[in-house]
N, C-alpha and C positions, 0 to 999 in steps of 0.2 A: 657171371653177372646175375643180379637178383632176378628170381623167377616169380611170376605171378601165380595166384591161386587158380583153380579151375574156373571156366566161364560160368556166369550166372545161368539160371534155368532157362531164361528167355533168349539166351545168346544163340545166334545162328550156328549151324554145324561147323566144325573146324575146317578151315580152308588151308591153302598153302600151296606152294609150288612143288614141282617134282624134286626128287632127291638129287644128291650130287652125282656126277658121272660115276658109272660103275667101276671104272678102272682107277678111281681115286682112292688111295689108302685112307682109312679112317684116322681121325686125330687120336693121339694117345692121351688118355685122361691124366691129370696131374696126380702125384702121390698124395697121401693123406696129410703129409706135413706141409703141403702148399705147392705152388707151381715152381717149375724150374726157372729161376731168375737169372741164370748165368748165360742164357742165350735167347735169341728171339724165337717166338713160337713159330711153328711150321705154318705155311699158308693154309687158310681155312678151305673148306670144301669149295670146289669150283674155281680155284685159282686158275688163271688163264689156261684154258684147254680149247679143244676144238670139237666138242661133242655135237651130235646132230641136233638141230633146232627142234625142241619139243613142241607138241601141240598144247596150246593153252586154252583154258575154259573162257567162254565169253562172259562178260559181266555188263550189266546196264550202266548207263551214265549216272554218276552220283548226283543226288538232288542237292538243292541249296542247303547250306550249313545251318543246323540248329546249334544252340549253345551246348556245352559239354554236360555229360552226366557225372554225378558224384555219388559216392556210396552213402547209404543212410547213416552208417557208422563210419566216419572217415578213418582211413588206415592209421594206426598208431604203431610206432616201433616197439620192439620188445624191451623187457627190462634189461639192466646192465648185463653185458656179456659175462657168462660164467656165474650168474647169480645162483647160489646154492638153493636146492629144493626146499630146504628147511629154514631159510633165512627169515628173520623177523620182518614184518610188514613195515614200510616206511611210515613215519609220523606225519600228521597233517601239516600243511603249510601255515607258517606264521605270517603276520602282516608285514608290509614293507618296513615298518619301524623297528622290527625285531632285529636282534644282532645279525651281522652279516652271515650269509650262508643258508638262510632259510629258503626252502623252495616250496613246491606245491605238488600235490598228487597228480599223476598223469591219468589220461583217459585210456581205458582198456579197449583193445581192438575188438571189432565184431567178429563173429565166427566166419570161417571160410565158407564160401559158396552160399551164404544165406541170401535169399532174394531181398533186394533192396527197394525201398520206395523212392520214387523220383524226387530229388530235392527241388527247392525253389529255383525256377529258371533252368532246370536241367531235365532232359528227356530221360525216362526210365530205361533200364536195360530192355533190349528188344526193340527199342525205337532207334532211329538214326542218332548217332553220337555215342560217346563213351566217356568214362572218366578214368583218370590215372593219377596217383599222387606224384609228388616231386615238387616242382616249382609252382604247381597250381593245377587248375583244371585242364582237361583236354577237350577242346571243342571238336565234336565229330561232325561229319557231313554226309552221312549216309553211306560212307565206305564200310567195309566189313568191320565189325566191332572188335574192340580189344578189351580183354578182361582187366578189371581193376587190380593193380598190384598191391597185395597186402603183406605187411611184414609178418614174421613168425609170431606165434602167440607168446605173450610175456611169460617169463619164468622158465622157459625151456632152455636147457643148457645148450650153448652154441647157437645162439639165436639167429645166426646167419646161414644155417644149413639150406641147401637148395632143395626145391621141390622136385617132384617127378617130372621127367621131360615131357610127359603128355599134357602137362598143365601150361601150355604155351599161349601166347596171344593169338587171337584169331584174325588172320588176314586172308580172307577168303579168295581174293583175286590174285594172290602172289603166284607167279608162273615160273616155270623152269627158265634158267638163264644160261646163255651160251658162255658168259663169263669171259669174254674177250674184252679187255679194257678199252673203252672208247678213247679216241684221240682228242687232243685239245685243238680248239679253233681260236685263232687270234684275230680279234677285230681291232681296228684302229681306235686308239683312245681319243675320247672327246676332250680330254684335258685332265688336269690334276684333280684328285679327290678333294672336295671342299669340306669333307666332314671333319669335325673336331674330334679329338680323342676323348672317348667317354670315360667317366670315372668309374672304373670297374670296382673300385673299393666301396663304392656306394650303391652297387647294384646287387640284386638278389641272384647270386650265382657267380658272375664274373668269370666266364671262361674265355674271354678274349685274349689274344696274344699280346705280348709286351716286348717283342724283339724290336730292334731299331732298323731292321731291314738289311743290315750288313753283318749279321751274325753276332752282333754285340748285344748287350742288355743294359737297361737302366737300373739304377740302384733302388732298393726298396725304401719305403717311407716308414714302415712299421718298425719301431725300436722296442727292445726288451725293457720293461720297467725294472726299477730296482727291486721291487717285490711283485711277482706276477700273481700273487694270491688275489682272488676275486671274491666279490660278494654279490648277492642279488640286489640289483638296483630298484627294480619295480616289476610288477606283473600287470598285464592287461586282462581284465576279466573276459570270459567268453561271452559273446552277445547272446541275447535271448532268441531262441529259435522255436517257432510254434509248429504244431501239426506233424510232429515226428519227422520233419524234413531235414534236409542238409543243404546248406547254402555255401557257395564258393566265396572265399575271402582271400583270394590270391593277390599277392603284391605287397612288397615291403622294400623300403629304401632307407638309407642312412646318410644324412648330411652332417656338416660340422656342428649343427645346432639341434637337429631333430631326428627322431626315429619315427618313420612314417609307415603306417600299416592300414591295409584295407579292412573295413568292417562290412556289415551288411548294408549295402547301398550307401556307403560313405567311405571317405578316406580321411584318416585322422593323423595329425602330427603331434608327437609327444616330446616333451623335454627328455633328451636322451640320458640325463643323469638322474632326474627325480621322477620322471614319468607323468608329470602334469600335462594336461591337454593344452596344446598351444593353439591349434586351429582344427576346424572340421569342414570338409567339403561334402555336402549332401549330394547324392545322385538319385536319379529317378528309379534305378534298378540295380541289381547286383553287378559287381565287376566280373567280367568273364575272363579277361586276360590282362596282364600288366607287363609292360616292357621292363626288362632288367637293366636297361641302359639309361643313363641320364646325361644331359649336356653339361658343359662347363659351368653354366649358370643354373644348374639344378632344375631343369625341366625334364619331365618324363611323360609317357603316354599310356593310356589304358583303353580297353574296350569294355563297354557296359551295356546292359539291357535298358530299353526305353521305359520300362515300367516294372513294378514288382509283380512277380508271377503269383498266380492263384491256383487253387486246385482245378478250377474250371478252365483256366488258361495258364498252364504251367510253364510256357515258354514264349518269350517275346522276341527271341533272337538277339544276337550280339552285334547290333548295327551301329551303336553310338561310339564314335572315336573322339577321345578327349585329350587335350594337352593340359598337364598339371604343373603348376609352379610349386615346387616343394619348399621353397623359402618363404614365399608369401602365403602359402596355403590357399591358392585360388585355382579354379578351373578357368583357364584362359579362353578356351573355345571348345565347342562340340560340333563335329561334322558327321555327315552320312554320305553314302554313295548309293546310287540307284542303277539298276539295269532295267531299262524301260520304266515302268511305274513301280517296280518292286525294290524295296531296300535290300541291299546286300548284307548278309550276315557273315561277318569275318571270323576266321579261325585263329589268327595270330597277329601280333603287333610288335614292332620293334622301332628303334630309333638309331639313326646314324647321322652325325653332324647336326644339321638343321632340318633333317627329313624324317617324318613319321611315316612308316610304311606298314600296310596291312595286306594280308593275303587270304585267299579263299578258293573254293572250287569254281567260283564265278570269276576269278581273276584277282589281280592285285591293284592297289591304289596307293597314292602317296600324297602327303601334304607338307608344305613348308611349315615351320613353327609359327609363321605369321598367320597360318590358316589358308594359304593359297593352295588350290588343288594343282598338283604337279602332273599326275597321270591317273587314269582310271581304266577299268577293263574295256576292251574293244570287242563288241559282240561278234564280229566276223573273224576274230582270231581263233585259229585252230589249237593254239597252245594257251596256257594260262599260268600266271605266277601263283603257285600254291602257298608260298610264304617267303619270308626274308630273314636273313641274319644281319644284325646291325653291329654297332660299335665303331671301330676304326674305319671299316669299309661297309658297303651295302652289297649284299650278295643275295641273289634270287634263286630259289629252286623252282624252275619252270618245267611244267609237265606238258608233254606232247604225245599225241597218239592215243589210241584206245587202250583198254585194259590188257588186251592180248598182245599189244605192240607198244607198250608204254616206254617212253624214253625220258629221262630226266636231264635237263640242261642246267648246269651249275654256272651261273652268270654273275660276274662282278660287274656292277652297273654304276653309272654316274648318278649320285643321289639327287642331283638337281633335275636332270632330264629323263632319267631312266634308260639312257642309251647304253648299250652293251659295250663294255671295255674288253672283256675276255670271256671265254666260254669253254667249259669242259663238258663233253657229252658222256654220260654214264652208259654202261651197257644196257641195251634194251632188256626189259623184263624186271629191272630193279624198280619197285613200285614206290618206295619212300626213301628219303634221305634227310639227314639232319645236319645243320650247320653248327659245327663245334666251335670254330673260330673263323673270323673273316680276315685277320691279319696276324700271322700267316693263315692262309686259307686251308682249313681242315674240314672234311666232310665225313660223316659216319653213315653206314648203311648195313642192314641185315641182308647180305647177299644170299639169295636163294632160300631165305628163311632158315639159314643154317646156324644161327646163334644158339637156337634150341632152348632159350631161357626167357624169352620175352623182353630182353634188354634193349632190342632194337639195334644191336651192334654185333656184327661179325668181323667187319673190316673198317679201317680208317683210310681215307684217301687224302694224301698231302698234295695240294695243287698249287701251281704257280699262278698267283692272282693276276699277274701282268700279261702272261702269255696264254693261260688256260691249259697249259700242259701238265700232265701228271708227273709229279716228282717221285713219289713212291707210294706203295700200298702196304699197309700194316695190318696183318692178321691179328685179331684179338679174340681168341676163342672164349665163349661165354663161361666155360667151366674154369677159366683161369683169371679173368679180369671182371671187375665189379662195376664198371661205368654203365650209365644208362642214357638212352636218348629216346625221344618219342617224336619221330618224324612223320607220323601219319597225318597229323593236323598241325602240330606246333613244331615247325622245322628248326627252331632255336632252343628247344627244351632238352638240353643235355645237362647232366650233373654227375658228380663224383669223378670229375676229370678237370684238367686245366691245360692250357697251351701257353708256352712262353719259352724264350731262349732257343727258338726253333726246335723245341722238343714238345712231345706229348706226354703228360704225366697221368698215369693210370694206377688205381689201387688194385691189388690182387684180391681174389676172393678170399673170404675168411677160411682159416684152417685151424687145426688144433694147436693150442699153445702148450706150454710146459706144465702149467698148473691144472688142477682138477677142474673140469668143466670149462676151462678157459679157451677163448678163441682169439686169434690175432691175424694180422695181415701186413702188407707192405705197400709202399708206393714205388713204382719203377718208372724209368724214363725211356722214351723212344726218340731217336733222331729223325726229324721230319725230312731230312735230305736222303738218308739211306734206308730208313725203315727199321733199322736195327736198334736193339736195346743198347743204351750207353754204358751199362754196368752200374749206374747209380741206383741206390736203393735206400729207402727210409723205412726202418722197422717201426711198427706201432708200439712194440713192447708187449710183454705177456699180459693178456686180458684186455688190452686195448685194440680197437680197430681204427685205422686212420683213413681219412678221406680228404682229397684236395677241395679247397673252397674257391680259391682264386689266385691270381698272380699278384705280386707286389713288386713291380719292377722286375728285376731278375730273380727274385726269391719267390718261393711257393708258400702260400698260407694254407695250412691244413688243420683239420679238427680231429682230435682223438676222442672217440667215444669210450667212456670208462667201463671198467669192470664193476662188480657189485659193491666193492668196498672203497672206491676212489671217485674223485671228481674228474670231469672231462678237462681237456686241455686244448688250447689253440697254440700252434707252433709255427715258426718260420723256418723254412728249409732253404739254405743257400743254393743258388742255381749251379755254382761251380763245384763246391766240395760236398754238397748235400749235408752240411753241418746243420744240426737242429738246435733251435733256440726257443725256449718256452716264453710265450707272450702273455698267456693267461692260464691260470689254474683255478678251476671251480672248487667250491667246498665239497667235502666228502661226507656230509651229513646225509642221513637217510632221506630226509624231506627234499633236499636239493637234488640228490641222485634220482629220486622218483620223478621229479618234473623234468630233469635233464634227459633222462632216458625215455620219456614219453614223446620226445621229439628227436628226430635224427636227420642227417643230411639227405637221406633217401626220400623221406616223406614230409619234410618240412622246409621252411625257408631259413637259411642261416646267413647272417651278416656279421662281419667283423671289421672294425677299424678303430684305431686310436685307443686301444685298451677296452673297447666295448664289444661284447658279443650279444647278439639278439637272435632268438629262436622264435619262430611263429608257425602256427598251423595254417593250412590252406583251405580247410573246410570247417564250418561251424555247424553243429547239430544240437538237438535237444539235450539239455543237460542231464547227466546221469543222476538217478535218484540215490545212488550208492555214495556219491562223493558230495562233500559240503561245498566245494568250490572247484571250478574248472576255469582254465585260462586260455586266452587266444595267443598271448605272447609273453615272453619273459626276457629281461635284460640282465646281463652280468657285467661287472666292471671292476678294474683294478683301481687302486687308490690314486 
């Protein structure tokens, strides 16, 4: 799984738990040609044993959450995989009226390890909070810092090579783990889930499951066009950023009428075919977090700051909770939650049915879409809801105990009352967990900090959401699989993976292809009932790398990042036979490849629906003096 660069200069010293049990045999690294796809990987370090309980370091209580940090130069993906060292430079982008296929130049990544200046609204390195690319910013809350994950430098052959194992995320309070899987606890259900099924096709990421609960699947909506050849529909210019700072612009959605994207202290709806501005919602401050889910009537939710930050006051906290109507282009309401006289700064936001839920180290809160407060933190509670996963169900990651005796409770809850329906208690010592999918319920964790690559994943836990019992545990060694989760503050921030058909779909790490300088990989499937690989495999093709985007009924939608001389593709992979169908093929011109490879599923937001593919950045920074134009988003479409 993708590995981050070394920690910034102000970062605290590397923490981490104790190593695996001494009698545990080490994992065998995969061969140069890629992982063994014919069998399930062996259990990761610490698979259920009975080692003596280690002594863990004490750590202070985390302070209230500031908003996330972001790099001065937002991470940009490398040039096309296999790009030759002597290849000619791409040509500048033409205007949208130019013939189909004109793209625009991408932004170059900043150097590794370079000290960054704190962006608008984000604490700098060395302050509480941290940043990480992916679906957006990572709001920290005084927990041990995590380094920003940067992609490899553009132009390097095999752009997906892993970094040294010492360049890990820093999680200073992670302790040794006994690794005996906790048992499930069943609570009486308070009634049926009232949540509507969210439109994952219109959300930024879409990792929710699509099974019907009985092992069956629904059919996909995305159909192959007669001609999958795509053209550049429009580009959204990068917003002006002053004072060499970086501003979070996380959040993008796609409806049947509009492509919606966060800008600097605003959310804008664009005509999804022509790019004209349909509406604009001004905000008092930058967006901190955005829900990837939407309701059936295209409502979604965001967290934002109450004012624009300044150098004198770089952070106002992420205290504002807003409900957005993506059809009307209106902010329906804004709410805040207090503990005593202090506003709570929240770390994450999600939506399930008609419930907007937010989590933090101060606890969780929820509102009905009408604006009615459903629940809020209880000061006397010894546990707190660190965050929620939304979509079909509402699942809480509840933290109990102190740092040295932390235990996570994964709770499926009633979205109206917050009452616990079922609960799975993870092994004590696991500090963070991510909700990959709420239906079926799948959780990811870096057990014992054993992933070794900063991906946040060493194991997946398949849990019965009705009973709270563990179905199976899937080991996913970081050197073999490329998915990522950031459960430290954003418990729902997972990408490069998908869940559907009661299966977990993961991309393998890149490995050498057959061509010179070429890299490639595959997508494989795991059965969520047995934990074993199904034997299904989708090859990216030489020079391409493939990443899951979302489910489309029983089919998997995936993006193929192109080599240096071809355009990218969106494909549909059938759930039963893994038959691959091309839905969209981008132009192969130098200018288009340059912009396309400046964004990637790892470090940008990707949305695909109805023959439209949109890529957008999650950070805006001062424009480069080297390039004539830089862009926030680009849209591609078939005829």
